[in-house]
C-alpha positions in Angstrom: -9.4 2.2 -24.0 -12.7 4.5 -24.5 -14.8 1.4 -26.2 -13.1 -0.7 -23.0 -14.2 1.6 -20.2 -17.7 1.7 -22.1 -18.4 -2.1 -21.7 -17.5 -2.0 -18.3 -19.7 1.0 -17.4 -22.4 -1.2 -19.6 -21.8 -4.2 -17.3 -22.2 -2.4 -14.0 -25.2 -1.5 -14.7 -26.6 -4.7 -15.7 -25.3 -5.6 -12.1 -27.5 -2.8 -10.7 -30.4 -4.3 -12.8 -30.0 -8.0 -11.3 -29.6 -6.4 -7.5 -32.9 -5.0 -7.8 -34.1 -8.2 -9.1 -36.6 -9.7 -6.6 -35.4 -13.1 -7.9 -31.7 -12.0 -7.0 -32.7 -10.4 -3.6 -34.1 -13.7 -2.4 -30.7 -15.6 -3.2 -28.7 -14.5 -0.4 -25.5 -16.3 -1.6 -26.0 -14.9 -5.3 -26.6 -11.6 -3.9 -24.0 -11.4 -1.6 -21.8 -12.3 -4.7 -23.6 -9.5 -6.9 -22.8 -7.1 -3.9 -19.4 -7.5 -4.0 -18.8 -7.7 -7.3 -20.6 -4.7 -7.2 -18.5 -2.9 -5.0 -15.7 -3.9 -6.0 -16.0 -2.2 -9.3 -17.6 1.1 -8.4 -14.6 3.4 -8.2 -13.1 2.2 -11.4 -16.5 2.9 -13.1 -16.6 6.4 -11.4 -13.0 6.9 -13.3 -14.1 5.6 -15.9 -17.1 8.2 -16.2 -14.9 11.2 -15.0 -12.6 10.0 -18.1 -15.1 9.5 -20.4 -17.1 13.1 -19.9 -13.2 14.8 -19.8 -12.9 13.4 -23.4 -16.3 14.7 -24.3 -15.9 18.0 -23.1 -12.7 18.2 -24.6 -14.2 17.2 -27.9 -17.0 19.6 -27.0 -14.8 22.3 -26.5 -12.6 21.7 -29.7 -15.9 22.2 -32.0 -17.3 25.5 -29.8 -13.3 26.7 -30.8 -13.7 26.4 -34.3 -16.6 28.4 -34.4 -15.8 31.0 -31.9 -15.1 34.5 -33.0 -15.1 35.8 -29.9 -11.2 36.3 -28.2 -12.5 36.1 -24.5 -14.9 33.2 -25.5 -11.4 31.4 -27.2 -9.7 31.7 -24.3 -12.0 30.4 -21.9 -13.1 27.5 -24.5 -9.0 26.5 -24.9 -9.0 26.7 -20.6 -11.6 24.5 -20.3 -9.6 22.0 -23.3 -6.2 22.6 -21.1 -7.7 22.0 -17.5 -9.4 18.7 -19.3 -6.5 17.5 -20.9 -4.2 18.1 -17.5 -6.9 15.4 -15.8 -6.4 12.7 -18.2 -2.6 11.3 -17.4 -3.4 10.7 -13.7 -7.0 9.0 -14.7 -5.3 6.6 -17.3 -3.0 5.6 -14.3 -5.4 5.1 -11.6 -7.6 3.1 -14.2 -4.8 0.7 -15.5 -4.0 0.2 -11.4 -8.1 -0.8 -11.5 -8.0 -3.0 -14.4 -5.3 -5.2 -13.0 -6.9 -8.7 -12.5 -7.5 -9.1 -9.0 -7.1 -12.1 -6.9 -11.0 -14.0 -6.4 -9.9 -15.0 -3.3 -8.4 -12.0 -2.1 -11.8 -11.2 -0.1 -11.7 -14.8 2.0 -10.5 -15.4 5.1 -8.1 -18.4 5.5 -6.8 -21.0 6.9 -3.1 -20.6 8.1 -0.8 -23.7 9.2 2.9 -23.5 10.7 5.1 -26.3 10.5 8.6 -27.0 12.4 11.1 -28.5 10.0 14.7 -28.5 9.5 16.7 -27.7 13.4 14.8 -29.8 15.7 13.3 -28.5 19.0 14.7 -24.9 17.9 12.8 -25.3 14.5 9.3 -25.9 17.1 10.8 -22.7 18.8 10.4 -21.0 16.2 7.6 -21.8 14.6 6.1 -20.8 18.1 7.7 -17.5 17.6 5.9 -17.2 14.2 2.4 -17.8 15.7 3.0 -14.8 18.2 4.3 -13.0 15.9 0.8 -13.3 13.6 -1.1 -13.3 16.9 0.3 -10.1 17.2 -0.4 -8.7 13.7 -4.2 -9.8 13.6 -4.5 -7.8 16.5 -3.7 -4.9 14.9 -5.7 -5.7 12.2 -8.8 -6.6 14.5 -9.1 -9.6 12.7 -10.8 -12.7 14.6 -8.5 -16.3 15.0 -9.4 -19.3 16.0 -6.8 -22.2 16.5 -8.4 -25.4 14.6 -5.7 -28.4 15.5 -2.1 -27.7 17.3 0.6 -30.0 18.1 3.2 -28.5 20.7 6.9 -29.1 21.4 7.8 -30.5 24.6 10.9 -28.0 24.2 8.3 -25.2 24.0 6.5 -23.8 20.6 5.0 -25.9 17.9 5.6 -29.2 15.6 2.4 -28.0 14.3 -0.2 -25.6 14.6 -3.5 -24.4 12.1 -5.8 -21.7 12.6 -8.7 -19.5 11.2 -8.5 -16.0 10.6 -11.7 -13.8 9.9 -11.6 -9.8 8.7 -11.6 -7.7 6.0 -9.5 -9.3 3.0 -7.6 -11.7 5.3 -6.2 -13.5 2.1 -5.3 -10.7 0.0 -2.4 -9.8 2.9 -1.8 -12.9 4.1 -1.3 -15.2 1.0 2.6 -13.1 0.9 3.7 -15.7 3.8 3.3 -18.9 2.4 6.4 -20.5 1.8 9.4 -21.3 4.2 10.6 -19.1 7.1 14.3 -19.4 8.3 15.9 -18.0 11.0 19.4 -17.5 12.5 19.7 -17.5 16.1 21.7 -18.4 19.3 19.1 -21.4 20.7 18.0 -20.8 24.3 19.1 -24.6 24.5 22.5 -23.5 23.2 25.3 -23.3 26.1 28.3 -22.5 23.7 26.4 -19.3 22.0 26.5 -20.6 18.7 24.5 -19.3 16.0 22.0 -22.0 14.4 19.5 -21.7 11.5 16.1 -23.6 11.5 13.7 -23.2 9.5 9.4 -23.5 9.8 6.9 -24.0 6.5 3.9 -21.7 6.7 1.0 -22.3 4.6 -1.9 -20.0 4.2 -4.8 -21.6 2.0 -7.8 -19.7 1.1 -10.8 -20.6 3.0 -13.2 -22.8 0.7 -17.2 -22.9 0.8 -18.9 -26.0 -0.2 -20.2 -24.2 -3.3 -16.0 -24.0 -4.3 -15.6 -27.5 -3.2 -17.9 -30.5 -4.0 -17.0 -33.4 -1.9 -18.3 -36.8 -2.0 -18.9 -38.7 1.6 -18.1 -42.0 -0.3 -14.4 -40.8 -0.7 -13.6 -39.9 3.0 -12.7 -42.5 5.8 -13.1 -40.5 9.3 -11.9 -42.0 12.5 -12.2 -40.9 15.7 -9.9 -41.0 18.8 -9.8 -39.7 22.9 -8.3 -35.7 22.5 -4.9 -35.0 24.1 -4.9 -31.0 25.0 -6.7 -28.8 26.5 -10.9 -29.7 26.5 -12.0 -29.4 30.1 -12.9 -33.1 31.8 -13.7 -35.0 28.4 -10.2 -35.0 27.1 -9.0 -38.7 27.2 -12.2 -40.2 28.2 -14.2 -39.6 24.9 -13.6 -39.6 21.1 -14.2 -36.6 20.4 -11.0 -35.9 18.4 -11.6 -36.2 14.5 -9.2 -37.7 12.0 -10.4 -37.3 8.1 -8.6 -39.1 4.8 -9.6 -37.9 1.7 -9.0 -40.8 -0.3 -8.8 -40.2 -3.9 -6.0 -37.4 -2.7 -4.8 -39.2 0.4 -5.1 -36.0 2.0 -5.6 -36.2 6.0 -6.6 -33.4 8.5 -7.3 -33.8 12.0 -8.9 -31.8 14.9 -9.3 -32.1 18.7 -9.3 -28.4 19.6 -13.0 -28.3 19.9 -15.0 -29.7 22.9 -17.5 -32.1 21.0 -17.0 -34.6 18.1 -19.6 -32.8 15.7 -17.4 -29.5 16.0 -14.0 -30.9 15.6 -15.5 -32.7 12.4 -17.0 -29.7 11.0 -13.8 -27.7 11.4 -11.9 -30.8 9.8 -14.0 -30.8 7.0 -13.1 -26.4 7.1 -9.3 -27.5 6.8 -9.9 -30.3 3.7 -12.3 -28.5 1.8 -9.1 -25.4 2.0 -6.5 -28.4 1.1 -8.1 -29.7 -1.6 -9.2 -25.6 -3.2 -5.2 -25.3 -2.8 -4.6 -28.5 -4.9 -7.0 -26.9 -7.7 -5.6 -23.5 -7.5 -2.0 -24.9 -7.9 -3.1 -26.9 -11.2 -4.4 -24.0 -12.7 -1.3 -21.9 -11.8 0.6 -24.9 -13.2 -1.1 -24.7 -16.5 -0.6 -20.8 -16.4 2.9 -21.8 -17.0 5.1 -18.5 -16.5 2.8 -16.9 -14.3 3.0 -19.6 -12.0 6.8 -18.9 -11.6 6.5 -15.5 -10.4 7.2 -16.1 -6.3 5.1 -12.9 -5.2 1.7 -14.0 -4.3 2.0 -17.6 -5.3 4.4 -18.6 -2.3 5.3 -22.1 -2.1 6.0 -24.1 0.7 9.5 -25.3 -1.0 10.7 -21.8 -1.1 12.6 -19.8 1.0 10.7 -16.8 1.3 12.6 -15.1 4.1 15.1 -14.9 7.1 15.1 -13.8 10.4 18.7 -13.2 11.7 19.2 -12.1 14.9 22.6 -11.3 15.6 22.3 -8.8 13.2 18.6 -7.4 13.7 17.7 -7.8 10.2 15.0 -9.3 8.2 15.1 -10.0 4.7 12.5 -11.2 2.2 14.5 -12.7 -0.5 11.6 -12.2 -3.4 12.0 -8.4 -3.3 15.4 -8.1 -1.5 13.3 -6.0 1.4 15.1 -5.5 4.4 13.7 -4.9 8.0 15.0 -5.4 11.6 14.3 -8.6 13.3 13.1 -7.1 16.6 10.4 -5.1 14.4 9.1 -7.9 12.3 9.4 -11.1 14.7 9.0 -9.6 18.3 6.8 -5.9 17.1 4.9 -4.5 14.3 6.6 -4.0 11.0 5.7 -7.4 9.6 2.8 -5.3 8.1 5.4 -3.4 6.3 6.9 -6.3 5.0 3.7 -7.1 3.5 2.9 -3.9 1.7 6.3 -4.1 0.1 5.2 -7.4 -1.4 1.7 -6.4 -2.4 3.5 -3.0 -3.9 5.6 -5.4 -6.2 3.0 -7.7 -7.3 0.9 -4.4 -8.4 3.7 -3.2 -10.2 4.3 -7.1 -11.6 0.6 -7.0 -12.6 0.4 -3.8 -14.4 3.6 -4.2 -16.2 2.1 -7.4 -17.6 -1.5 -6.0 -18.2 0.3 -3.1 -20.0 
């Protein structure tokens, strides 16, 4: 382990040199990228230095112990050895966790898409309930949410809604929400009191910058149309809504939530970059084979990840068999508890693989 840690420390020192280089400091994107990497490595490097220092102190004390003749000096040296050896197991565990490969997208903001699926009007209402659940969750995290596009349902809720979430390490948290969410409850429209099962899909996409995804303008078909939602006096009178089709992949994005065509076009490009980036990530993950089979941290919209059972006041996350309460998760503030359990299981799995 020592050799590996020494290489990490050398790489960290190289990062320090680069950050102090005027040519790097003048490149904002490169400086920001390196600074994030530097900050990410700091705790690991500090632990590595402490671990190596303890090893060196043990070796030095043992060398002095072999030459010592005084009983008190021997006792002091032995105590020093014991104290340093006692540090090593915990330091090793800490370092192993820090060495778990991190998701390069964890620092990114996200674009989230919720769509009603099986269940008709009740599925749309459930999609709206999920949206409200996430709104409350974002408020507790002090994250900023911006609706990009929505298709409300006449019965309430949404046929679909897309929104952007900005904050500290948003994707590292929200990536566990991607998949099929199922609800079992008595719909408001049900007069017989019968329980209905409905579903909604959630897609969580890491926001991609222009440097992440290269898009040729010749590959785009851009259509404009009259907005049909909120937007003031211009609604239905100007072609402010935008739909963009990426011809090579037949990927379609649209936005009508912003007040101008220019703003809606920029929103569409953000969504398109995120979706194309997700496609590339899925391709890479598929090439990894067995690693893709893990559902934790790689949620897919075709996977049923969670059931919200109102009559039993229970929410079950099927990936790890974790249970919480319906009111606590969907109506309250216990979503963070579920996500923390998923993140812990994900870390444990990655640690086992690394070991």
